[in-house]
N, C-alpha and C positions, 0 to 999 in steps of 0.2 A: 120916738118908735122904739118898740122893742127889737132884740135883736132875734134872727130866726132861729140860730141854732147857739143857746148859751154855752153849750159842752163840746163844740165842734172845732175848738182850735187844736186838736191834735191830729189833723189831717194832714198825712205826709204826701198823698200822690192823687190827683183828680184825673180819671181814666175819662178819656175822649169818647169811648164807646159805651159807656155808662150813662147813656143820655136821660134816664129815669132820675138819677141822682143831680145832674147837672140842670135838669128843668126846676129843680127846687131854688135854685139860685136867679133865676130870671123872673122879672116881674110880669105883669099882664100886657105891658107894652112891647115885652121881648127884650129889654135892656137887662143888663148885667146890673144885681143887686149891690150896695155900697158896701163898704167895710163895715161900717157902723152897723148895717142890718145884719150881714152875714157873720160878724164877730171874729173874722180871720184877721191874721195880721198881714204886712205889706206882702211878703214873699208868698205867703199862702194865697192871697187874692190874686197875685200875678199869675200863680200857676192855674188857679182856678178860671180866670180870664182866658189863658192861652188854651186850655181846654175846651172852654164853650166856643171858642172861636174857630178850633179844628173840627169840633163837632158840626158847626154850622157849615163849614167849608166842604165837608163830605156829605151835607144833607141829612144828617141826624136831628138837627135842631133848626127851626126856622130864624131868618134873619130878621123878621119882624113878626107882630103877631096878626091874628086874623079879625081885626076889629076896627 
């Protein structure tokens, strides 16, 4: 499988309020994409997961998909 973002390794901060950007890192089942698909390093992937979980907690993103 190809990486989603080939040139997105310079991301410094993921904002949990920017749910449009975070949606791109969630698959059709509502799961967070793996590092292999996102192309992020470990620290960036942890920051991404934390932002997605915060957005889910305040109901900006769903916990599961509608399907």
